[in-house]
C-alpha positions in Angstrom: 106.0 85.8 34.8 102.6 86.6 34.2 102.9 90.8 33.1 105.6 92.6 31.8 105.5 96.5 31.2 101.8 96.6 32.3 100.8 93.7 29.7 100.4 90.2 29.4 103.8 87.9 29.3 105.0 84.8 28.7 104.4 82.1 31.7 106.8 80.2 33.6 104.6 76.8 33.6 107.0 74.4 32.2 109.2 72.1 34.5 112.4 69.6 33.5 110.6 66.4 32.5 108.8 68.3 29.6 111.2 70.6 28.3 113.5 67.5 28.4 111.0 65.3 26.5 110.4 68.6 23.8 113.8 68.2 23.6 114.2 64.6 22.9 111.1 65.0 20.5 112.7 67.6 18.7 115.6 65.1 18.0 113.9 61.7 17.7 111.7 62.0 14.4 110.5 59.8 11.1 113.8 60.6 9.9 115.4 57.9 11.5 113.5 55.1 9.9 115.0 55.9 6.5 118.4 57.4 7.9 119.5 53.9 9.2 119.4 52.8 6.0 121.1 55.9 4.4 123.7 55.4 7.1 124.3 51.6 6.5 125.3 52.4 2.5 128.0 55.1 3.9 129.4 52.6 6.7 128.1 49.2 7.1 127.5 47.6 10.2 129.1 50.7 11.7 126.4 53.0 11.9 127.0 53.2 15.5 130.0 54.8 15.0 128.8 57.4 13.4 126.1 58.4 15.8 129.0 58.6 18.9 131.1 60.7 16.7 128.0 63.0 15.6 126.4 63.0 19.2 130.3 64.3 20.2 130.6 67.2 17.6 126.7 68.2 18.1 127.1 68.3 21.8 129.9 71.1 21.2 127.6 73.5 20.2 124.9 71.7 22.5 126.8 72.6 25.5 127.0 76.0 24.1 123.5 76.5 23.6 123.3 74.9 27.6 125.3 77.5 29.0 123.3 80.5 26.8 120.6 79.0 28.3 121.6 79.4 31.6 123.1 83.1 31.2 120.3 84.3 28.9 116.9 82.2 29.1 115.0 84.6 26.5 112.5 83.9 23.8 114.5 85.4 21.7 117.3 82.5 21.6 120.0 83.0 18.8 118.8 86.4 17.6 119.0 87.9 21.5 122.7 86.1 22.0 123.7 87.6 18.8 122.3 91.3 19.6 124.0 91.1 22.8 127.3 89.6 21.7 127.8 91.5 18.6 125.6 94.8 18.7 124.6 94.5 15.2 120.9 94.4 14.6 121.2 93.1 10.9 123.1 90.4 12.1 120.6 89.5 15.2 118.0 90.2 12.4 119.4 87.8 9.7 120.1 85.1 12.5 116.8 84.9 14.0 114.6 84.7 10.4 117.2 82.2 9.4 116.2 79.9 12.5 112.5 80.9 11.7 112.7 79.7 7.9 114.3 76.5 8.9 111.0 75.9 11.3 108.5 77.0 8.6 110.0 74.7 5.8 109.6 72.0 8.6 106.1 72.3 9.3 105.1 72.8 6.2 106.9 69.7 5.0 105.8 67.8 7.5 101.8 69.1 7.3 101.8 67.5 4.3 103.7 63.9 5.4 100.9 64.0 7.9 98.0 64.4 5.7 99.4 61.6 3.1 100.2 59.0 6.1 96.6 59.8 7.4 94.7 59.1 4.4 97.1 55.8 4.0 96.1 54.9 7.6 92.6 55.3 7.5 91.6 55.7 4.1 89.9 58.6 3.9 89.7 59.7 0.7 89.8 63.8 0.8 92.3 66.5 -0.4 95.5 66.3 0.8 95.6 70.0 1.1 92.6 69.9 3.2 94.1 67.8 5.9 97.4 69.5 5.9 95.7 72.5 6.4 93.2 70.9 8.7 96.3 69.9 10.9 97.8 73.3 10.9 95.2 75.0 12.2 94.9 72.1 14.6 98.4 72.6 15.8 98.0 76.5 15.9 94.7 75.9 18.5 96.9 73.8 20.8 99.6 76.8 20.7 97.2 79.0 21.7 96.2 77.0 24.4 99.3 77.5 26.2 102.9 76.2 26.5 101.6 73.4 29.1 99.2 72.4 26.5 101.9 72.4 24.0 104.7 70.6 25.7 101.9 67.7 27.1 101.0 67.0 23.6 104.4 67.0 22.4 105.0 64.4 25.2 102.1 62.1 24.2 104.1 62.4 20.8 107.5 61.8 22.0 106.6 59.0 23.9 104.7 57.3 20.9 107.7 57.9 18.3 109.9 56.4 21.3 108.2 53.5 21.6 108.2 53.1 18.1 112.4 52.9 18.4 112.2 51.0 21.6 110.0 48.1 20.0 113.0 48.2 17.1 115.2 47.3 20.0 113.2 44.7 22.5 112.4 42.6 19.4 115.8 42.7 18.1 117.8 42.7 21.1 118.4 38.6 21.5 120.2 39.1 18.1 122.7 41.1 19.4 126.3 39.6 19.1 125.3 37.7 15.8 127.1 40.4 13.4 130.7 42.2 13.5 130.1 45.7 14.1 133.1 47.2 12.2 132.2 45.7 8.5 133.2 48.9 6.5 131.5 48.9 3.1 135.2 49.2 1.5 135.9 46.0 3.0 138.1 47.4 6.0 138.0 45.3 9.0 138.5 47.8 11.8 141.5 46.5 13.0 143.4 49.7 12.6 141.7 53.3 11.3 143.2 53.5 8.1 142.2 56.8 6.5 139.7 55.6 4.3 137.8 54.3 7.3 138.3 57.8 9.2 136.9 59.0 6.0 133.6 56.5 5.7 133.0 57.7 9.5 133.1 61.3 9.0 131.1 60.9 5.9 128.5 58.9 8.2 128.9 61.6 10.9 128.2 64.3 8.7 124.9 62.3 7.8 124.0 61.4 11.3 124.8 64.6 12.7 121.7 66.7 12.5 119.6 63.9 14.3 120.9 65.9 17.5 119.8 69.7 17.0 117.1 70.2 19.0 118.9 72.6 21.5 117.6 75.6 19.3 114.3 74.6 19.5 114.9 74.3 23.5 116.7 77.5 23.9 113.2 79.5 22.7 111.0 78.0 25.2 113.6 78.7 28.0 111.2 82.0 29.1 108.7 79.7 30.0 110.7 77.1 32.1 110.5 77.1 36.0 114.2 78.0 37.1 115.5 78.0 33.6 119.5 78.5 34.6 119.5 75.6 36.3 116.6 73.2 34.2 117.6 74.3 30.5 121.5 72.8 30.8 120.2 69.6 32.3 117.7 69.0 29.8 119.5 69.9 26.9 122.1 67.5 27.9 119.7 64.7 29.0 118.1 65.2 25.3 121.2 64.5 24.0 122.2 61.4 25.7 118.6 60.1 26.0 118.9 60.3 21.9 122.1 59.1 21.5 121.6 55.7 23.6 118.6 54.8 21.7 119.8 56.0 18.2 123.1 53.6 19.2 120.8 50.6 20.6 118.5 51.0 17.1 122.0 51.1 15.3 123.1 48.0 16.7 119.9 46.1 16.8 119.1 46.8 12.9 122.5 45.6 11.4 122.3 42.4 14.0 119.2 41.5 12.9 119.6 42.6 9.0 122.4 42.4 7.2 123.7 45.9 6.2 123.7 45.5 2.6 119.8 44.5 2.5 119.4 47.2 5.2 120.9 50.0 2.8 118.5 48.6 0.0 115.5 48.3 1.9 112.7 51.4 1.7 111.7 50.8 5.0 114.8 49.3 7.0 113.3 49.5 10.5 110.1 48.0 9.3 112.2 45.3 7.7 113.6 44.7 11.1 110.5 44.4 12.5 109.5 42.0 10.4 112.7 39.7 10.4 112.7 40.2 13.9 108.9 39.7 15.0 106.9 38.4 12.0 104.0 38.3 14.5 104.1 42.6 14.5 101.6 44.0 12.5 104.2 46.4 10.8 100.9 48.8 9.8 101.4 49.9 13.2 104.1 52.0 12.0 102.7 54.0 9.6 100.5 55.3 12.8 103.9 56.0 14.8 104.9 57.8 12.0 102.2 60.3 12.2 103.2 61.2 15.9 106.5 61.4 14.9 106.1 63.7 11.9 103.2 65.6 13.6 106.0 66.5 16.5 108.4 67.5 14.4 105.9 69.9 13.5 104.6 71.1 16.7 107.9 71.8 18.2 108.9 73.8 15.2 105.9 76.1 15.4 106.3 76.5 19.0 110.1 77.5 18.3 109.2 79.6 15.6 106.3 81.5 17.4 108.8 82.4 20.5 111.3 83.3 18.2 109.1 85.9 16.6 107.7 87.0 19.9 111.4 87.4 21.1 112.5 89.2 18.2 109.6 91.6 18.8 110.5 92.3 22.3 114.0 93.0 21.1 112.8 95.5 18.3 114.0 93.4 15.7 110.0 93.0 14.8 106.9 94.6 14.4 105.8 95.5 18.4 102.2 93.1 17.5 104.6 89.7 17.3 105.4 90.7 20.7 101.8 90.3 22.0 100.7 87.9 24.3 97.3 86.8 25.1 95.7 87.9 28.8 94.6 84.5 29.7 96.4 82.0 27.9 99.7 83.8 28.2 100.8 83.0 24.7 102.1 85.1 21.4 99.0 84.9 19.4 99.8 87.3 17.0 103.0 85.4 16.4 101.3 81.9 16.4 98.3 84.0 13.9 100.8 85.0 11.4 102.9 81.7 11.1 99.8 80.1 10.2 99.4 82.2 7.3 102.8 81.4 5.9 102.9 77.5 6.6 99.2 77.2 5.4 100.9 79.4 2.0 104.0 76.9 2.2 101.8 74.0 2.3 100.0 74.4 -1.1 103.4 74.9 -3.1 104.0 71.1 -3.0 107.6 70.0 -3.2 109.9 72.3 -1.0 112.5 69.7 -0.4 115.2 72.0 -1.8 114.1 75.0 0.2 114.1 72.6 3.2 117.9 71.4 2.2 119.0 74.8 2.3 117.7 75.8 5.7 120.0 73.1 6.8 123.0 75.2 5.8 121.3 78.4 7.6 120.8 76.5 10.8 124.7 75.8 10.5 125.4 79.3 9.8 123.5 79.9 12.9 125.1 77.7 15.0 128.9 79.2 14.3 127.7 83.0 14.9 126.2 81.8 18.2 129.2 79.6 19.5 131.4 82.7 18.4 128.9 85.1 20.2 129.5 82.9 23.5 133.1 83.3 23.2 132.6 86.9 22.6 130.4 87.0 26.0 132.5 84.8 28.3 135.4 87.1 27.0 133.7 90.6 27.8 134.2 91.9 31.5 130.9 92.6 33.6 129.1 90.2 31.9 127.2 88.1 34.3 128.0 84.4 34.1 125.4 81.3 34.0 124.8 78.6 36.5 126.5 76.4 33.9 129.8 77.4 32.7 132.0 75.8 30.1 135.5 76.1 28.8 136.1 78.6 26.1 137.3 76.3 23.8 134.3 74.4 23.5 132.3 76.7 21.8 135.3 77.6 19.9 135.5 73.8 18.7 131.8 74.1 18.0 132.0 76.9 16.0 134.9 75.6 14.1 132.9 72.1 13.6 130.2 74.0 11.7 131.8 75.7 9.6 133.6 72.4 8.5 130.0 71.1 8.0 128.9 73.8 5.8 131.8 73.5 3.9 131.7 70.2 3.2 127.9 70.2 2.5 128.8 72.7 0.0 131.6 70.3 -1.5 129.3 67.7 -2.0 128.2 69.4 -5.4 124.7 70.0 -5.3 124.5 73.5 -5.8 121.0 74.0 -5.3 120.8 74.2 -1.8 123.8 76.9 -1.3 122.3 79.1 -4.2 118.7 78.8 -2.3 120.5 79.6 0.9 122.1 82.4 -0.6 118.8 83.7 -1.9 117.1 83.5 1.3 119.7 85.4 3.4 119.9 88.1 0.8 115.5 88.1 0.8 115.8 88.5 4.6 118.8 91.3 4.4 115.9 93.3 1.8 113.2 92.9 4.3 115.6 94.4 6.5 116.3 97.3 4.9 113.0 97.7 3.8 110.9 97.6 6.6 113.4 99.7 8.4 113.6 96.5 11.1 115.8 97.1 14.3 115.0 101.4 14.9 117.8 101.8 16.9 114.9 103.3 19.6 112.9 100.1 20.5 116.6 98.4 21.0 117.8 100.6 22.9 114.8 100.6 25.0 114.8 97.1 25.3 118.8 96.6 26.3 117.6 99.1 29.4 115.1 97.0 30.1 117.5 94.6 30.5 120.0 96.4 32.7 117.3 97.3 34.6 116.3 93.7 35.6 
């Protein structure tokens, strides 16, 4: 795919290993280093159960995305599927920009974390904002260079961050069997799954659910994947299963080496595990590994957001300029440059933690809409099927679960995130109306070209 309508377009240059590592890198991240401690507070030594339950829960939506990728391997991702299913430009616009918002807050947050950790490791005394902006410019340069280069950098970062987790497993595997893996904080022994234990597991699963949501990022690069109808479903499922295996092994290792009560209070739970199991290992290495993990999260989100803007432009939901592709690099350079301006501004704002937390609700809303969209498309007569089809009950359950998680997150009592999420949705709607996005002429032309192909 080198040209499209006489213009340069995205190039299918990505194979299964790269896209699978892209998904795994999106799921693994620096968050797991602290998440283990938070999960221990909720579930005691039974953290592994939360990862199993949350993986099964996330897999429902993951399978929906795998099926969608085999049907419609488009850069527009959720926005494309929403438009195809409902035919409502406003809804498609809101869904697309909601996903973009989640990516932007992540990129901006991670840029400051990278800068802070880099100063700690190297001892460089420089303004954090300067280092953060330098990191963002570097990322933009890699993205402009090409999708292959972006995904090879992602592969390197993924291997490094996976090494950090595999090291925990390697030094602590000899401790396996030394701890009761069914000891809950409330004192239940696990002989029977009482109502209180089920509630604890549910709370833990909500906490760990977001460790598996890399499938949205993967869908947006499907237009650059070779044989996406076959490759994407396998890559999505492989990434989720690999992440699950690593998470469960890390969880079992952590509570086997360090009593879960200590783990819950430790500022760096996995670093404490390594200190106990392998005191000879320089734990300062983990600061360097964290830089790769955090940088990878920013990279993955930058790739996703740029392809989503490109796809939405091709659909007629955003200005045509965002759909421009460089003639030789085959990358959406206008989208990459526009995002750079926004994330640099966000990185200078400072603490945007509340904004980042609110985008979790936006993502859950998007997942609900996309699952229902797949049900609509599966029910539509004449709609082409993909290489990977799933029973209709899967997206129905996926939508129900994501909607339930939205209720759970709101019921936690922290109203800041829901209010900010609502404000973002309102802002996106206003932007849609003010800019006149989704003009029917461009959308109709896009749909006609899709029908012709």
